[in-house]
Backbone as CSV, one residue per row, in Angstrom:
resi,resn,N_x,N_y,N_z,CA_x,CA_y,CA_z,C_x,C_y,C_z
1,UNK,40.136,-98.974,12.889,40.945,-98.610,11.730,40.056,-97.984,10.651
2,UNK,40.516,-96.907,10.081,39.797,-96.274,8.986,40.315,-96.809,7.657
3,UNK,39.436,-96.820,6.650,39.784,-97.340,5.329,40.138,-96.188,4.392
4,UNK,41.147,-96.445,3.564,41.585,-95.475,2.557,41.768,-96.200,1.229
5,UNK,41.731,-95.427,0.157,41.933,-95.978,-1.185,43.144,-95.317,-1.812
6,UNK,44.009,-96.142,-2.381,45.132,-95.664,-3.178,44.770,-95.946,-4.628
7,UNK,44.835,-94.949,-5.460,44.519,-95.160,-6.874,45.805,-95.450,-7.636
8,UNK,45.747,-96.463,-8.493,46.908,-96.872,-9.270,46.465,-97.299,-10.658
9,UNK,47.414,-97.710,-11.491,47.075,-98.166,-12.834,46.400,-99.527,-12.757
10,UNK,45.370,-99.724,-13.576,44.697,-101.019,-13.631,45.706,-102.073,-14.068
11,UNK,45.739,-103.166,-13.324,46.694,-104.232,-13.594,47.907,-104.159,-12.680
12,UNK,48.100,-103.009,-12.030,49.249,-102.851,-11.134,48.874,-102.905,-9.667
13,UNK,47.636,-103.282,-9.366,47.147,-103.259,-7.986,47.959,-104.185,-7.068
14,UNK,48.176,-105.419,-7.516,48.885,-106.393,-6.680,50.345,-105.984,-6.464
15,UNK,50.957,-105.374,-7.483,52.343,-104.904,-7.335,52.436,-103.812,-6.279
16,UNK,51.440,-102.920,-6.273,51.420,-101.851,-5.274,51.266,-102.433,-3.870
17,UNK,50.372,-103.402,-3.704,50.180,-104.053,-2.395,51.483,-104.693,-1.939
18,UNK,52.132,-105.406,-2.845,53.394,-106.082,-2.518,54.465,-105.074,-2.111
19,UNK,54.549,-103.962,-2.828,55.540,-102.936,-2.511,55.277,-102.313,-1.138
20,UNK,54.017,-102.059,-0.822,53.673,-101.491,0.488,54.033,-102.469,1.597
21,UNK,53.724,-103.754,1.393,54.077,-104.759,2.396,55.593,-104.810,2.624
22,UNK,56.340,-104.597,1.556,57.801,-104.672,1.631,58.442,-103.409,2.207
23,UNK,57.878,-102.234,1.883,58.605,-100.986,2.143,57.993,-100.046,3.178
24,UNK,56.758,-100.279,3.558,56.112,-99.375,4.527,56.121,-100.039,5.899
25,UNK,56.546,-99.315,6.937,56.557,-99.897,8.286,55.172,-100.437,8.678
26,UNK,55.150,-101.646,9.209,53.891,-102.334,9.540,53.053,-101.588,10.571
27,UNK,53.675,-100.754,11.396,52.897,-100.052,12.419,52.115,-98.864,11.865
28,UNK,52.312,-98.527,10.576,51.581,-97.408,9.980,50.244,-97.821,9.355
29,UNK,50.045,-99.120,9.169,48.790,-99.570,8.558,48.391,-100.933,9.117
30,UNK,47.111,-101.255,8.945,46.603,-102.549,9.400,46.678,-103.579,8.283
31,UNK,45.916,-103.325,7.212,45.897,-104.219,6.053,46.034,-103.389,4.785
32,UNK,46.581,-104.014,3.754,46.637,-103.406,2.435,46.219,-104.506,1.464
33,UNK,45.195,-104.251,0.643,44.612,-105.340,-0.140,43.845,-104.821,-1.350
34,UNK,43.525,-105.748,-2.227,42.669,-105.521,-3.389,41.387,-106.289,-3.130
35,UNK,40.243,-105.745,-3.512,38.969,-106.466,-3.375,38.655,-107.137,-4.710
36,UNK,38.306,-108.414,-4.637,37.978,-109.216,-5.819,36.514,-109.651,-5.760
37,UNK,35.978,-110.092,-6.891,34.636,-110.685,-6.908,34.655,-111.938,-7.759
38,UNK,33.743,-112.843,-7.445,33.610,-114.094,-8.200,32.459,-113.970,-9.186
39,UNK,32.636,-114.588,-10.346,31.578,-114.607,-11.356,31.572,-115.956,-12.055
40,UNK,30.384,-116.478,-12.315,30.246,-117.759,-13.027,30.365,-117.560,-14.531
41,UNK,31.017,-118.497,-15.193,31.138,-118.507,-16.649,30.829,-119.910,-17.143
42,UNK,30.101,-119.998,-18.251,29.812,-121.293,-18.889,30.634,-121.392,-20.161
43,UNK,31.336,-122.530,-20.302,32.127,-122.744,-21.498,32.164,-124.243,-21.796
44,UNK,31.751,-124.606,-22.997,31.753,-126.008,-23.454,31.075,-126.930,-22.435
45,UNK,29.859,-126.589,-22.067,29.040,-127.338,-21.106,29.694,-127.496,-19.725
46,UNK,30.633,-126.643,-19.414,31.238,-126.655,-18.086,31.058,-125.287,-17.449
47,UNK,31.012,-125.272,-16.120,30.851,-124.025,-15.380,32.133,-123.722,-14.622
48,UNK,32.595,-122.487,-14.750,33.813,-122.048,-14.080,33.533,-120.794,-13.273
49,UNK,34.351,-120.585,-12.257,34.304,-119.340,-11.502,35.557,-118.551,-11.846
50,UNK,35.361,-117.331,-12.296,36.473,-116.422,-12.522,36.531,-115.470,-11.336
51,UNK,37.733,-115.166,-10.881,37.930,-114.233,-9.778,38.627,-113.010,-10.360
52,UNK,37.944,-111.873,-10.285,38.453,-110.639,-10.902,38.489,-109.510,-9.891
53,UNK,39.217,-108.458,-10.246,39.247,-107.265,-9.391,37.875,-106.599,-9.439
54,UNK,37.304,-106.346,-8.261,35.988,-105.700,-8.196,36.095,-104.206,-8.488
55,UNK,37.227,-103.604,-8.121,37.429,-102.165,-8.301,38.782,-101.942,-8.983
56,UNK,38.845,-102.110,-10.295,40.128,-101.937,-10.994,40.736,-100.564,-10.721
57,UNK,42.041,-100.572,-10.436,42.748,-99.322,-10.162,42.722,-98.881,-8.716
58,UNK,42.040,-99.650,-7.828,41.938,-99.279,-6.418,42.660,-100.298,-5.544
59,UNK,43.460,-99.783,-4.616,44.065,-100.597,-3.562,43.543,-100.027,-2.251
60,UNK,43.086,-100.895,-1.374,42.519,-100.470,-0.089,43.572,-100.650,1.006
61,UNK,43.604,-99.701,1.926,44.558,-99.778,3.039,43.872,-99.228,4.280
62,UNK,44.107,-99.874,5.412,43.510,-99.406,6.667,44.620,-98.805,7.529
63,UNK,44.266,-97.781,8.302,45.289,-97.135,9.126,44.655,-96.349,10.262
64,UNK,45.390,-96.274,11.374,45.016,-95.384,12.486,45.823,-94.087,12.401
65,UNK,46.858,-94.110,11.551,47.733,-92.949,11.398,47.838,-92.555,9.930
66,UNK,46.739,-92.082,9.336,46.743,-91.799,7.896,47.745,-90.731,7.463
67,UNK,47.967,-89.729,8.314,48.898,-88.662,7.920,50.323,-89.199,7.819
68,UNK,50.743,-89.962,8.827,52.092,-90.550,8.809,52.218,-91.538,7.659
69,UNK,51.166,-92.303,7.401,51.173,-93.260,6.288,51.313,-92.529,4.962
70,UNK,50.541,-91.480,4.784,50.584,-90.716,3.533,51.987,-90.174,3.268
71,UNK,52.622,-89.582,4.307,53.962,-89.023,4.114,54.996,-90.106,3.855
72,UNK,54.807,-91.262,4.440,55.704,-92.395,4.165,55.544,-92.853,2.717
73,UNK,54.296,-92.956,2.242,54.035,-93.359,0.857,54.646,-92.361,-0.130
74,UNK,54.559,-91.082,0.206,55.101,-90.038,-0.669,56.605,-90.166,-0.859
75,UNK,57.300,-90.720,0.134,58.757,-90.843,0.084,59.225,-92.034,-0.757
76,UNK,58.328,-92.964,-1.038,58.730,-94.135,-1.827,58.936,-93.730,-3.280
77,UNK,60.117,-93.996,-3.844,60.399,-93.583,-5.224,59.374,-94.105,-6.238
78,UNK,58.973,-95.346,-6.104,58.020,-95.916,-7.061,56.647,-95.260,-6.949
79,UNK,56.314,-94.745,-5.771,54.996,-94.141,-5.566,54.907,-92.760,-6.200
80,UNK,56.007,-92.035,-6.225,55.954,-90.675,-6.761,55.537,-90.669,-8.226
81,UNK,55.838,-91.744,-8.960,55.415,-91.841,-10.362,53.895,-91.941,-10.473
82,UNK,53.267,-92.580,-9.468,51.819,-92.764,-9.501,51.069,-91.559,-8.960
83,UNK,51.759,-90.726,-8.194,51.100,-89.602,-7.523,51.041,-88.375,-8.416
84,UNK,50.422,-88.478,-9.539,50.282,-87.342,-10.444,49.435,-86.273,-9.767
85,UNK,48.359,-86.700,-9.152,47.461,-85.778,-8.450,47.314,-86.271,-7.014
86,UNK,48.014,-85.621,-6.082,48.004,-86.067,-4.682,46.601,-86.142,-4.094
87,UNK,45.718,-85.245,-4.518,44.381,-85.213,-3.945,43.544,-86.421,-4.341
88,UNK,43.887,-87.066,-5.471,43.124,-88.231,-5.911,43.848,-89.538,-5.624
89,UNK,45.068,-89.461,-5.126,45.868,-90.656,-4.901,45.490,-91.372,-3.610
90,UNK,45.273,-90.626,-2.531,45.050,-91.183,-1.201,43.722,-90.639,-0.687
91,UNK,42.666,-91.431,-0.790,41.317,-90.957,-0.464,40.728,-91.764,0.687
92,UNK,39.991,-91.089,1.554,39.382,-91.799,2.680,37.956,-92.222,2.343
93,UNK,37.589,-93.403,2.829,36.224,-93.890,2.672,35.393,-93.431,3.864
94,UNK,34.133,-93.170,3.612,33.224,-92.860,4.712,32.973,-94.143,5.494
95,UNK,32.591,-94.002,6.758,32.393,-95.182,7.614,31.366,-96.148,7.042
96,UNK,30.253,-95.614,6.483,29.230,-96.505,5.938,29.723,-97.219,4.676
97,UNK,30.627,-96.585,3.933,31.188,-97.229,2.735,32.089,-98.388,3.128
98,UNK,32.970,-98.163,4.112,33.858,-99.251,4.538,33.065,-100.357,5.236
99,UNK,32.028,-100.001,6.001,31.195,-101.018,6.659,30.495,-101.882,5.614
100,UNK,30.011,-101.264,4.542,29.362,-102.007,3.459,30.343,-102.991,2.821
101,UNK,31.554,-102.537,2.513,32.550,-103.414,1.887,32.954,-104.555,2.816
102,UNK,33.026,-104.283,4.106,33.336,-105.343,5.065,32.241,-106.405,5.095
103,UNK,30.984,-105.976,5.012,29.860,-106.935,4.987,29.881,-107.781,3.729
104,UNK,30.304,-107.181,2.612,30.255,-107.857,1.315,31.390,-108.853,1.099
105,UNK,32.526,-108.645,1.744,33.710,-109.447,1.454,33.997,-110.473,2.545
106,UNK,34.751,-111.524,2.148,35.185,-112.510,3.142,36.566,-112.115,3.678
107,UNK,37.202,-112.998,4.441,38.495,-112.668,5.058,39.603,-112.456,4.035
108,UNK,39.457,-113.040,2.843,40.447,-112.839,1.778,40.099,-111.625,0.904
109,UNK,39.080,-110.862,1.302,38.642,-109.665,0.576,38.054,-110.019,-0.793
110,UNK,37.305,-111.119,-0.824,36.637,-111.568,-2.044,35.133,-111.486,-1.828
111,UNK,34.436,-110.877,-2.800,32.971,-110.880,-2.783,32.554,-112.166,-3.486
112,UNK,32.066,-113.121,-2.708,31.700,-114.422,-3.260,30.408,-114.369,-4.054
113,UNK,30.066,-115.498,-4.638,28.811,-115.606,-5.382,27.627,-115.512,-4.432
114,UNK,26.537,-114.988,-4.932,25.272,-114.987,-4.190,24.314,-115.935,-4.885
115,UNK,23.474,-116.592,-4.088,22.463,-117.491,-4.643,21.167,-116.712,-4.802
116,UNK,20.593,-116.769,-6.005,19.327,-116.100,-6.286,18.293,-117.142,-6.687
117,UNK,17.142,-117.098,-6.046,16.032,-117.960,-6.462,14.946,-117.049,-7.020
118,UNK,14.467,-117.386,-8.217,13.436,-116.560,-8.863,12.176,-117.388,-9.084
119,UNK,11.115,-116.703,-9.484,9.856,-117.405,-9.768,9.755,-117.799,-11.240
120,UNK,10.838,-117.677,-11.979,10.836,-118.022,-13.400,10.414,-116.874,-14.298
121,UNK,9.897,-115.804,-13.707,9.479,-114.630,-14.478,10.367,-113.419,-14.181
122,UNK,11.516,-113.677,-13.569,12.450,-112.588,-13.277,12.283,-111.945,-11.913
123,UNK,11.280,-112.382,-11.147,11.079,-111.825,-9.807,11.909,-112.622,-8.797
124,UNK,12.627,-111.921,-7.947,13.493,-112.564,-6.954,12.671,-112.995,-5.749
125,UNK,12.802,-114.280,-5.397,12.106,-114.817,-4.231,13.021,-114.904,-3.019
126,UNK,14.295,-115.262,-3.266,15.226,-115.469,-2.159,16.644,-115.087,-2.600
127,UNK,17.391,-114.503,-1.672,18.793,-114.156,-1.927,19.629,-114.612,-0.741
128,UNK,20.706,-115.327,-1.037,21.664,-115.735,-0.012,23.037,-115.261,-0.448
129,UNK,23.849,-114.818,0.500,25.198,-114.379,0.173,25.339,-112.863,0.231
130,UNK,26.445,-112.345,-0.303,26.744,-110.912,-0.184,25.663,-109.988,-0.746
131,UNK,25.018,-110.403,-1.813,23.999,-109.566,-2.467,22.809,-109.275,-1.549
132,UNK,22.630,-110.112,-0.553,21.483,-109.961,0.350,21.410,-108.564,0.983
133,UNK,22.570,-107.975,1.247,22.575,-106.666,1.920,22.354,-105.486,0.969
134,UNK,22.235,-105.767,-0.341,22.047,-104.635,-1.263,21.098,-104.976,-2.421
135,UNK,20.113,-105.820,-2.161,19.137,-106.195,-3.189,18.432,-104.964,-3.743
136,UNK,18.131,-104.016,-2.887,17.404,-102.823,-3.332,18.254,-101.926,-4.241
137,UNK,19.558,-102.179,-4.297,20.458,-101.364,-5.125,20.721,-101.983,-6.500
138,UNK,20.056,-103.092,-6.830,20.253,-103.734,-8.131,19.705,-102.828,-9.229
139,UNK,20.527,-102.571,-10.243,20.080,-101.750,-11.375,19.938,-102.584,-12.648
140,UNK,20.582,-103.756,-12.699,20.462,-104.620,-13.873,20.664,-106.077,-13.470
141,UNK,19.822,-106.946,-14.019,19.924,-108.394,-13.780,20.248,-109.090,-15.091
142,UNK,21.240,-109.964,-15.093,21.569,-110.770,-16.270,21.625,-112.225,-15.820
143,UNK,20.458,-112.862,-15.740,20.397,-114.242,-15.255,21.225,-115.186,-16.127
144,UNK,21.125,-115.026,-17.453,21.860,-115.891,-18.371,23.367,-115.781,-18.204
145,UNK,23.837,-114.578,-17.933,25.284,-114.344,-17.753,25.702,-114.485,-16.294
146,UNK,24.739,-114.728,-15.416,24.984,-114.981,-13.997,25.634,-113.809,-13.258
147,UNK,25.086,-112.615,-13.485,25.543,-111.490,-12.684,24.438,-110.455,-12.549
148,UNK,24.635,-109.587,-11.566,23.781,-108.413,-11.388,24.708,-107.202,-11.295
149,UNK,24.171,-106.049,-11.652,24.897,-104.794,-11.463,24.221,-104.068,-10.311
150,UNK,25.029,-103.651,-9.348,24.535,-102.976,-8.152,25.136,-101.578,-8.102
151,UNK,24.316,-100.598,-7.755,24.807,-99.227,-7.608,25.116,-98.985,-6.135
152,UNK,26.375,-98.632,-5.876,26.788,-98.369,-4.498,27.428,-96.989,-4.428
153,UNK,27.635,-96.508,-3.209,28.330,-95.249,-3.009,29.754,-95.573,-2.573
154,UNK,30.720,-95.030,-3.298,32.124,-95.251,-2.967,32.890,-93.959,-3.225
155,UNK,33.631,-93.527,-2.228,34.383,-92.268,-2.304,33.452,-91.085,-2.603
156,UNK,32.251,-91.164,-2.038,31.295,-90.078,-2.176,30.569,-90.025,-3.509
157,UNK,30.852,-90.984,-4.399,30.200,-90.997,-5.712,29.470,-92.312,-5.908
158,UNK,28.451,-92.273,-6.779,27.757,-93.516,-7.118,28.601,-94.299,-8.108
159,UNK,28.715,-95.600,-7.863,29.524,-96.473,-8.705,28.756,-97.757,-8.921
160,UNK,28.823,-98.282,-10.126,28.160,-99.560,-10.410,29.195,-100.676,-10.394
161,UNK,28.867,-101.752,-9.653,29.772,-102.899,-9.614,29.014,-104.167,-10.002
162,UNK,29.758,-105.111,-10.533,29.206,-106.387,-10.954,29.348,-107.378,-9.809
163,UNK,28.272,-108.108,-9.510,28.310,-109.166,-8.504,27.853,-110.468,-9.146
164,UNK,28.615,-111.518,-8.938,28.286,-112.823,-9.503,27.156,-113.503,-8.753
165,UNK,26.305,-114.190,-9.505,25.189,-114.918,-8.896,25.198,-116.371,-9.357
166,UNK,24.494,-117.180,-8.597,24.302,-118.591,-8.891,22.805,-118.853,-8.809
167,UNK,22.270,-119.614,-9.749,20.843,-119.932,-9.764,20.616,-121.387,-9.373
168,UNK,19.359,-121.742,-9.214,18.995,-123.086,-8.768,19.617,-124.176,-9.646
169,UNK,19.631,-123.933,-10.969,20.170,-124.952,-11.878,21.684,-125.124,-11.764
170,UNK,22.365,-124.187,-11.109,23.817,-124.302,-10.918,24.174,-125.140,-9.698
171,UNK,23.248,-125.240,-8.750,23.506,-125.973,-7.515,23.623,-127.464,-7.835
172,UNK,24.633,-128.080,-7.282,24.834,-129.512,-7.501,25.738,-129.815,-8.682
173,UNK,26.039,-128.822,-9.500,26.964,-129.035,-10.619,28.401,-128.955,-10.116
174,UNK,29.294,-129.594,-10.853,30.710,-129.442,-10.543,31.158,-128.101,-11.129
175,UNK,31.692,-127.257,-10.264,32.143,-125.933,-10.691,33.619,-125.805,-10.350
176,UNK,34.412,-125.488,-11.361,35.855,-125.340,-11.155,36.238,-123.871,-11.253
177,UNK,37.388,-123.560,-10.667,37.918,-122.211,-10.808,38.607,-122.100,-12.151
178,UNK,38.357,-120.978,-12.830,38.976,-120.706,-14.119,40.012,-119.608,-13.954
179,UNK,39.785,-118.483,-14.605,40.710,-117.349,-14.556,40.673,-116.689,-13.179
180,UNK,41.839,-116.539,-12.567,41.925,-115.941,-11.232,42.953,-114.813,-11.260
181,UNK,42.494,-113.574,-11.031,43.395,-112.429,-10.981,44.013,-112.265,-9.599
182,UNK,43.403,-112.868,-8.596,43.880,-112.718,-7.221,45.168,-113.512,-7.016
183,UNK,46.120,-112.956,-6.240,47.381,-113.663,-6.011,47.298,-114.663,-4.867
184,UNK,46.138,-115.256,-4.658,45.973,-116.234,-3.578,45.497,-117.553,-4.163
185,UNK,45.656,-118.594,-3.407,45.266,-119.929,-3.882,43.784,-120.167,-3.598
186,UNK,43.116,-120.733,-4.581,41.716,-121.114,-4.429,41.630,-122.627,-4.582
187,UNK,40.617,-123.257,-3.996,40.484,-124.704,-4.183,40.240,-125.013,-5.658
188,UNK,40.433,-126.252,-6.031,40.253,-126.627,-7.437,38.804,-126.488,-7.882
189,UNK,37.873,-126.869,-6.997,36.458,-126.749,-7.357,35.689,-126.068,-6.237
190,UNK,34.465,-125.666,-6.561,33.660,-124.833,-5.677,32.812,-125.628,-4.702
191,UNK,32.764,-126.865,-4.659,31.940,-127.575,-3.684,30.473,-127.592,-4.061
192,UNK,29.916,-128.760,-4.195,28.549,-128.910,-4.720,27.482,-128.519,-3.719
193,UNK,27.791,-128.518,-2.430,26.786,-128.160,-1.428,26.928,-126.703,-1.007
194,UNK,27.298,-125.842,-1.945,27.584,-124.443,-1.676,26.429,-123.723,-0.977
195,UNK,25.212,-123.890,-1.473,24.071,-123.145,-0.916,23.829,-123.536,0.533
196,UNK,24.090,-124.777,0.896,23.881,-125.209,2.283,24.844,-124.529,3.242
197,UNK,25.994,-124.072,2.728,27.001,-123.447,3.590,26.637,-122.025,3.984
198,UNK,25.775,-121.370,3.222,25.456,-119.961,3.482,24.558,-119.812,4.696
């Protein structure tokens, strides 16, 4: 299956996915989804995980019949409002781009936290999790805010995305889920033996 991107208004990604699931014949596509990422937040001496859209305005869809899928999407009344520019509405990902996203995400299409161990001077000693496959693409590290910015290639252009990290001092703490943009259920807490699971 090849991967494609549908561009929509930020905040309307889940509605578009739901509409496609409801109105597009299932034999025209494999999956239709939004990619999310996890990020740690500290508030009032507590640690939370927020789950946010990794690529605001993008809905991903896989298909073996992209031409038939595109023409079906064009016929949906709600879609014609979004298709201001047909050339930017339905875009194909290169194979290496979709392979990278598949490596980074889990089965629910979430880029989970990565564990980073440093030497205390900002040098990375060990990486576990999704970030492991793109350490060389890090352009900014924010240890205090628990994220890194990674430069990736998407739709033929360079794009910077935020990836959540966890440090040694976070391991063993009780971590709960906070703000979740994803329309799926997450457990109440993140599990204290997280690093052992990787």
